[in-house]
N, C-alpha and C positions, 0 to 999 in steps of 0.2 A: 498763489491761491486762486486768482482769477483765471489763470490758464487751466487749472484743474477743473474749476467750475464750468468753464466753456466746454471742456472735453465731456464732462458728465452730463451736460445738457444736450448732447447729441445722442441719437439712438445707439450708435455703435459704442459710444463712451459709456452709456448706462449698462449696455450688455457687457462691456469689459469689466465694470465694477462687479457685476453678478458673477462673472467667471472668476474674478480674483477671490471673492468671498467663498465660492464653492471650492476652489483650489485650496485655499487656506484651511477651511474646515476639514476637508478630506485628508490633507497631509497631517493635520493634528490627530485625526482619528487613526491614521495608519500607524503613527508612532505611539500614541497614548492608549489606544483601545484594542487594536488588533495585533496578534502575534504573527507576523509575516515572515520571520526568519531571514531578515536582510543580513547578508554576510560579506559583502564587498562594496567598494565605492561605486561601481557601476550600478549595482542594484539600488543603492541609495538614490542615485541620479534618476533611474527609471521610476522609482517610487515617487519622486518629487514631480516629475513631468507628466506621469500618466493620467492625472485627472483632467488635464487641459483639453485634450483632443475631443473627447465626447461632450464636454461642456460646451465647447465652441459649436460643434455640430448640432446639438440639441437646441441651444438658444438661438442659433441662426434661423431656425424654423420661423420664429416670430418676425424676422426681417422680410419675409415674403408677403406679409399682410400689409396691404396698402394703407388702411386707416391707422393713424398713429395710436389712438387710444387702445384700439383692439390689439395692436402689435405689442404695446406695453403690458396689457393684461395677459396675453398669451405668454410673454416672456416671464411675467411674474408667476403664472401658474406652473410653467416648466421649472422655474427656480424653486418654487415651493415643493413640488413633487420630488425634485432631486435632493433637496434638503431632508425631506421626510424619508426618502429611501436611505440616505446616509445615516440618519439617526436611528431608523428602524434596524439597520444592520448593526449599529453599535449596541443597542439593547439586546438584540437577538444573539450577537456574538458573546456578550457577557454571560448569557444563560447557557448557550449551547456550543460555544466555541466554533461556530460555523456562520456562513453567510446566507442571507435570504435568497432562496432559489425560486424558480418559477412556480413549482408546486407548493412551496411554503406560502408565497404571496396569494396564490389562488385559493388556498385553504386558510385564509386569514383568521377564521374563527378558531381553528386548531392552534394557530400561533398564539393567539391571545390566551387560550387555555394553557398552552405549554409555558407561557411566560408567567404563569401563576396568577393571571388576572390583575396583576399590579405592576406596571412598568416602573412605578415610583420607587419600588424596592431596589431597582437596579440602577437608578440614577446616581451619579457621582458629582461631587462639588464642581469639577471642572466642566461639567456639561453646559454651563451657562454660555460657554464659548460658541456652542452650536446654535444658540438662539440670539446671540448678541448682534449678528448681522441684520436680523429683521428689525431690531430696535433702531440701529443706525440708519437703515434705508428709510424707515418710517419717519424719522426725524428729518432726514434730508428732503423728503418729499413734502412733509407738512410745513416745513419752514421755507419751502420753495427754493431751497438751495439747488435742488434738481427739478427742472421743469420738463414737461413732456415736449419732445421735439415733434412739431406738427408737420415738418417738411416731409414730402414723400421720399421713400427709399427706392433707389434704383435697383431693378432686378439683378443687374450685373453685379452690384455691390453685395447683394444677398448671396448670389451664387459664388462669388469670390470668397466670401466668409465661410461658406460651407466647405468649399474646396480647401481652404486653409486648414480647417479642422481635420479633413480627410488626410491632408499632407502630414499634419502632426501625428495622426494615428498611424499612418504608414511608417513614419520615422520611429515612433515608439515601438511598433511591432518588429521592425528590423533590428533595433537595438536589443529588444527582449529575446528575439530568436538567436542572436549572437551569443547571449549569455545562457539561454536555456533552449537548445534546439528541440524541435517537435513539441513546442509548448502546448499548442492546441490539439495536436494529433494524439499525443499520449496522455495528456491531462493527468499529471502526477497527483495534483492536489488542487482543490478549489482555491486555496490560499495563494497558489502560484499564479493563477490567472489574475486575481485581484492585485497581487504584488507587481506583476509585470504590466498589466493592461487596464486595471481599474475595476471598480464595482459595476459600472454600466456595461462594460464589455463582458464581465462575468455573467451578469443577468441575461444579456442578449445571447451569449453562447449557450448558457444553460437552457434558455427558452427554446432556442432552435433545436437543441438535442432532445429536449423533452417532447416537443411537437413531433419530431421524427420518430422517437421511440413510441409515442402514443399512437401514431398512425399505424405503425407495424403491429402493435399489440391489439389495436381495435379490430384488425382483420383476423385475429386468431380465434379459433373455436375449439371446443373440447375434443373434437374428432381429430384435430392435428396431433394429438398424443398417440393416436393409434399406431402410426409408423414407428414412433419412438419406443413404445412398449413392445412392439413386435421385435424390434432390433435388440433391445436389452434382454428379452426372453431368449432369443436365438443365440445371443453371444454371452450369455451368463456362464461363468466358470465356477462350478461348485467348489467349496472349500476342501483343502487337503485335510483329511481327518487326523493326520499326524500333528498338525499345528492349530486346527480349529479349537478355539477356547483356551489356548495355552496361557493367554494373558487375561482371562476373564476375571473381572473384579479388581484388577491391578490398576494403579495409576498409569496414565499414558503421558509421557513427556516428549514433546516434539521440539527438536532444536534445529532452527533454520540457520544453515551455514551460508551467510551472505557471499555471493559471487565465488563460491568454492568449487573448483573443478577437480575431477578425478585424478588427473596426472600428479597432483600434489601428494596423494597418498603414497607412502613408501619412497618418496623422492628425497634426494640429497642435493645440497648445494654447498660447494666448498667443504665437502666431507661432513656436513652437518645435516641431520634430519630436519626437514622443514616442519613437519608436524609429528613429532615423536609420540604424543599422546594419542592422536587419532590413528596413527599407525598401529599402536598397541591395541586399540579398541577394534580396529578393522580386522586384525588377525586373532582376536580373542575367541576362544571356543564358545563363549556365550553370545557371540555376535553373528547374525546372519548378514553377510556383506555381499552386495551386488556389484559386480565389476563391469556389467554391461547395461548400466542404468543411465538414462539420458534426460536432460531437461527438455521441456517441450513448450517453452514460453514464446510469446510474440512480443508486441510492443509494450505490453503491460508488465513484462519482466517479473519482478518480485511478486506483484499482485497476481499475475497469471499463475505463478507457482503455488501461491497460497490457495487460489481458487481451485486448482486441480486437486490439491491435497485435501481440501475441505469438502468439495462438492462432487468430485469425480467427473467434472465437465471442463472443457477447454476454455481458454480465454478467447477473446475476439480476434478476428483477422486484422483489425486496426484498432489502436487505442487500448485502454484498459477497461475490462468489464467492471472492475471495482468502481472506477470513476464514472463510467457511462451508465451502468445499469444496476450497480450494487445496492443503491439506496432503496430501490423499489422491487427488485426481483424476489420471487419466492425460491427458497433454497431447501434442499434436503441435505443439510450439512452435518459434518461430524459432531460438533458440540451438541446440536439438537438431538441427533440420533442416540448418542451415548447418554445424554442426560435423560431422555425419555425412556430408553430401554433399560438402563442399568443405574440410573441415579447419579451420573457423573456431574461434578461441578467443573465448569470450564472457565479458563482465563488465558489471556494473552499478555505477554510482557514485552514491551518495546520502548526503547529509549529515545524515540523521535515523537514529534507532535502527532496526536491522534488523527488529524485530518489528512495526513499524507496518504495517498492512494485511497482516500475516502474511507479509511478503516473504521473510524468511529461510527459510521453509519452501516457499513457492510457487516461488521461483527454482530451488530444487533439483529440483522436479518438472518444471520447464521445461527443465532441462539447462544452466543457467548455470554456467560453470566457476568464476567468481569473483563475490563480492559485497562491495564496499567500502562499508560503512555508516559511521555516525558514529564508531565505535570505531577506525577507521583514519585519522582526521583529527586534527589538532592543535586540540583544543577549548579555548577560553578563555571567560571570562565575557561578552566582547563579540563573540564570533565567530558566535553563533547567534541566531536568532529562534525563534518558537514551534514551527515545523515543521522546524527543522534549520539547518545552516550557511548563512550568506549565500552567494549564488551566486559572487561573485568569489573567495571563499576556497575554496569547494568545488572549483570548476573549476581554479583555479591549483594547488591541492594534489593534484588527481587525476592530473596528468600524470606524477608520479613513479611511479605505478603503470601508467599507460597506456603509457609508453615501454618497460616491461618485458614487455608482452603479446606473445606470438608472433603474427605476421601471417600471413594476414589475420585481423582480429578484428572481432567484432560487439559493439559496446558501446552502453550506454544511460546517459545523464547526466540525472538527475532534479533539476531546479532547484526551489527552494522559496520564494525571497524574494517572489515575486509571488503570495503566498497571503493570503487574508483573515486578519486585518483590515488587511493592507497597511501595517503599521507599519514604518517605516524610520528609524533614527536620523539626525539632521540631518547628522552628519559623513559619511554615506554618499551624500548628495545632492550632485551636482556643480554645483548652482545651478539645476536645473530647477525652474520655477515651476509649482506645481499649479494646476488650475482652482479657481474659487471658488464651488462649489455649496453648498447647505445640507446636503449629506451628506458627512461626513468620509471615509467608505469610498470613495466615488466619487472624491473629490479625491486621496486617497492611492494609489488604484489606478494612476493615471497615473505617479506618482512611482516606485513599485516596478517598473512595467513599463519605465520608462526605465532604472532601475538594472540590470534583467535584460539590457536591450539592450547596455549598456556591458560587462557581464560576458561576453556572447557575442562581442563584438568582440575583447576581449582573448584569448578562447579561440581564435577563428579566426586571429588574428595568430600565435599559437603554432603552430597546425596548419600554417600556411604556412611559418614560419621553421624548423620542425623537419623538414619534408619529408613529414609525414603527409598533408597536404592533397592532394598530387599523386596519391596512391594511395588516395583515399577517396571514398565516396559519403556525403554528410551529409544526414540526414533530420531535419526539424524539424516539430513538431506541437504545437498547443495541446490540452491534455487535456480541459478543460471550461470552463464559464463562470467568470468571476471575480466579476462583479456579478450578484446574483440579480434575479428579476423585480421584487421589491419596491423595488429600487434603480434600476430602469431609468427611472422617470419623472424622477428627479434627473439621470440621464445624458442623457436625451432631447435637450436643447438642444445638448449637445456633439457629437451625431451628426446634427444638422440636423433634428430633429423637435420640434414643440411638445408639451410635456408633456400637454396636454389632448387631443392627437390620438393618443396612444400606445395601441396595441391589442394583443391577443393575437398578432396577426400580427407586430408589431414584436418582441414577446418571442421568437417563434420564430426570427426573423432573428438574434437575439443568440446563437443556438447555433452560428453560424459561427465556426470557429477556423482558424488558419493551417495549411496543410500544404505543405511545400516539400521538394523533392528537389534537392540541389545537388551538382554534380560537374564538375570541370574537363573541358571538352570536350563536356558534355551540351548537346544542342540543346533549350534550354528555352523559356520564355515563359509567359504567363498562360493557364492551362488552365481553361475554363469548365465542365468536366464536373462533374456533381453526384455527390457521394459522401460517405463518412463513414469513421470510424475502423475499421469492420469491413472496409474495402477495402484497408487499408494493407499487410497481410501478403502477399497474393498479388501486389500491385504490386511490393513490394521483392524478393520471391523471383524473380519473372520478370526483373527487371532484373539480378539476380545470376546469371541463367542456370539457375534451378531451376524446372522445370515443376511447377505445383501440382495437376495433374489428379488425382493419386491421394490427395491429402490432404483431410481434412475441414475445409473452410473455407467460411463462409457469405457472405463478401464476394467481390467480383470485382475483377480488375485494372483500376485506373482508366484505364490507357492502352490497354486492349483495346477493339476495336470492338464486342465483345459485352457490354461492361460494362452492368449494370443501374443506371439512374439513379434508382431509387426508394430514397430514404434513410429507413430505418426508425428510429424513436426507441423507447426502452425502454418508454415509456408507450403505444405503438401508434399514436401520431401519425406522420405521415410527410410528406415533401416530394418533389416531382418537379420537373423543369425548369420547369414552367409553373404548378404549383399547390402550395399548402401546405394540408394537411388536418389540422385539430385537432378533437378531440372536445369537445363541450360537457359540462355537468355531468350530462346524462342519457345520455351516450355517443353522441350523434348527431354526424355529421361536419359541421364548419364548413369550407367550402372558400374559400380566398383566392387571388386571382391574384398570382403573384409579381411581376409587372411593376408593379402599382399598389397592391397591398395591399387591393384591393376584394373584399368578400365576394360569393360567387356563390350565387344561389338555385338549388339543385339541382332543385327541383320544376319550374323553368322550363327545365331543360336535361337531359332524360332520358338523352341519350347520355353526357354527362359523369357523370351519376349512376351509370350502369352501369360506367363506367371506374373511378370512385372505389371502388365496391364490389369490383371485380376487384383493384385495387391494394391495398385493405385486406386482402383475403384473402391476397394474396402476403406482405404484411407480417406478418400473424398467423401464417402458416405458418412463415416464417423464424424468428420469435421463439420459437414453440412448439418447433420442432426444436432450437434452441439450448438451451432450458431442459431438454428431454428428454435431450440429450447430456450436459449438465452434471450434472443432478440424478441421473441413473442411471449416470453415469460410463461411458457407452457406448464410449468410445474404447479401453477395455480389451479390447473384443471385436474390434477391427479394427486391424491393423498394416499400413501401406503397404509395398509391396515395397522392400527396402533400408533400411527404418527400424527402429531398435531402440528399444523403449519404455524410457523413463528409469527407473532405479532410484534414488530419492532418497538411499538409504543410501550411494551412491557419491560423494556430495558433502558437503563440509564447508566452512564459511566461517570457521573458527576460526584458521587459520594461513596466510592468504593471502600474506603477505610471504615466508615460507619457501618456499612452493610456487613463487612467481614466480622466486625466485633459483635454486632447485633445478632447475626446468625449463630455465632459461637455461644454467646450468652443465652440465647433462647433455647438452644439445644442442651446446654448444661452438661450433665454427665454423658449425654448421648452424642456429644460432639466428637467427630472422628478426625479433627484436624491434628496435624503433627504437634502443634502447640499444646493442644488439650491432652494428647496421648503422652506428652512429655511432662505431665504434672503441672500444666499451665506455666511452663517455663519456656523461654525463647531458646531456639537453637541457632540463632544468628551468630553466637559466639563461637560456633564450630566452623564458621567460614573463614578460611585463611586465604588472603590475597596479597600479592606483592605490588598491587597498583600503587604507583608512586604518589598519586594524588592524595592517598590516605595517610602515607607516611607512618603506617602501623597504627593509626588512630582508629579505633573501632566505633567511635561515637557516631560516625555518619550512618552506620548500620544499626547500632544498638540504641540510638536515641529514640527509636520508635517504640521501645518496649512499653513505656507507660501508656502510649497511645493505644497500642494493641491490647493492653489490659483493660482499656475502656475507662481509664482514670483521668483523662484530660481531654481537651478539645480535639475533635477529630475532623475538623473541617479541612478540605483539600486546599 
C-alpha cells in the first residue's frame, strides 16, 4: 500500500492514475454504450488499447509546466475535458447513434436542442461509473493520500512521456491498418475510426477534414456554377419518346447487387447455372438488359455507386464522398426529385448499421423519407455475416415495412451476402457445387452469388403474389467488382481465358456489371449501348416522366439517341464502343481494341491518336467538374425550378415504425399502401423463403402484424 502511495505522490504516478481512469471509463463505454461491431479477437485487443496513446499524449502536456500546482491544474483540466467529451459522446450516441463531430461541438446549441433539452432522460443506471473516478480522486486529495509533487519535472522526462504516447499511437495505427487497410483513406464508417483509433483520434481526424473542406468551400462563389451549367446544357441528352414516361406513377424498386459482376450472368459451373433466376430475368422480354454497362467507383466503392445512382455525380478521387462530404453537401437526388415532382415516398432497406458509409446522415441530405437499417430487423447470432444480415432474411423481413409505404414509392434494397470474403455457412447452400480453383475467395464467390440469386427469386415471387409487381419498375445493378485484379488470374479459366494470357485489358472487362430495368409490358431486350452508373439517374427519371434538363447530372439517358458512350472511370481511364484506353505507369495511354483485346500502336495511327486525346479531354473535364461541384458544394448556389433544397433537420430515422403507422392512420381511406389496399391485412404471409434460420417459422416476419396495426408499443 505504501508503495502505491509513493507512486501516486509523484507527478508521473498521478498522471498514470488519470490515464488508468480514462482508459477504464472509455473501455466500459465501448462495450456498454457504443455499437462498434467488434468481430474478432484482434479487434477486441485494439479496442482495449486504443484509449491509452492519446491519453498519454494529452496529459503529458502538463509535464512541460515548471510550477507544480499549475501542472496539476492543467492535468486536471485536460482530464475533465476528456471525461466530458467521453460522456458527451455517450449521451449523443444514445440519441443519434453517432459520435460528436467538429461541427456538432461547434454548434453546441443545436446539439442541446437535438438532445431534447434534457440529457437526464438519456441517463442510465450504470452511468455512475463515469463519475465515480472524480469522487475517488477528490477523496484521495482531500485526505492527503495523494499530495502534490513539488519537485521540478525534467524536460527530458516530459519529452520522453510524449514520445511514449506517440509510440503507442503508431503501434495502435499499425495494428489497425493490418486489420482494416486504408482505414483513414477510405473512411468506411465513423464508428470504424473510433473502434480502431479511439474518440480523440476520430475528433482530430474529423476536425482536420472539416477545416480542409470549409477552406475549399469558403473560396466558392455562385459564378463557379457557370461552367457547370454550361456543360450540362451542352451535354444534355433529350429523352427517347419511346420510353419517356413509360413508368410514370409506378413504384420504382432499386435492387443493389453487392459485388456482382456481369460475367456471372448466363454462366455455368460444373454444369450448374450460377444465377438461374437472374439469367431468366436478364433474358426476359420485359427486361431492358445492358451488356456493356460498367461500374465507375473509386475508393468509396459501394458508396460511390450509390452516389452516382442517386445524384448523377461521381465519387471522389480519394476516399468516400459519403463519408467526407455527405453530411453537409447539397444534393439534387432521386428521392427528393421524385418526391417533389410526383409525390413518391422513399425508403432504403439495409441489414447493416446505419452509420456504415455515413448513410444515416447522407440519406437525410438526399431526402430519403425512411431508412430501415439493422436496428429494424430481428437480429440473431446466425442471421448476419460481416457486412450485415443475410439477403434472404433482410429481404423477407423488409416486406413488413414495404407494404406500409404510401404508393408510389421509390425504394432501394442493399444486399450484402455476396461481399468479400464470400463466406457462407454450409446450411445456407442449397447444394450448389463451387468451382475448384486454388483461390478460396474465387470459389466462394460463385456460392454467395448463387445464394443472392435464390434470395432475389423469393423476393420477386412475393412482389408478384402481393400485387406490387404489376405496378412497379424494378431496377437491378451491380455496384462494383467482387474479385480484385489479383484474383482474376485464378478466375481466368472459369471465364474462358488462359491465366498466362490474362492482361490489363481483361482486368478492365471485369468492370462490367449488370444493369437491368424490368417492368411488366416493357419492350425489353439486350441493349448493347455503352454506359455506366453515372447514366442511371437520368435514365430512370426519364422513364418516370421527369425531364432532367434543369438538373445538374453528368451522365446521360442510356436510352437517348444523344447518349454519350464514352465511359469514364474514376482513375481517368475510359472505354468507348470500340476501344479501351488505360494509362501505363508513366501516365501514357494504352489503347486496346474491344473486339480482340489487341493493343494498338498510336504512333502508327495518328487519326486515332487525336481521337483518343479528344476523348481523354472529355473524360478529364467531366471528372474535374464533378470534383469541383462536390468539393465546393456548388449545388447550394443553384436550385432548379420547382425544386426545394433538402434540409436534413427535417428527417429522422429513429421512429420509422411509428411514422409508418401514423401516416397510414392519418390518411385513412386515402391510404395507398399495399397494406391498406389489401383491406388492412398484411401480405407478409405471401412471402416464402427457405432461409434455414427460420425453419419454416413465419413468426419472425408475422410478429409485427399487431405493431403495424398500431395496437401495441411501436418503439424501436
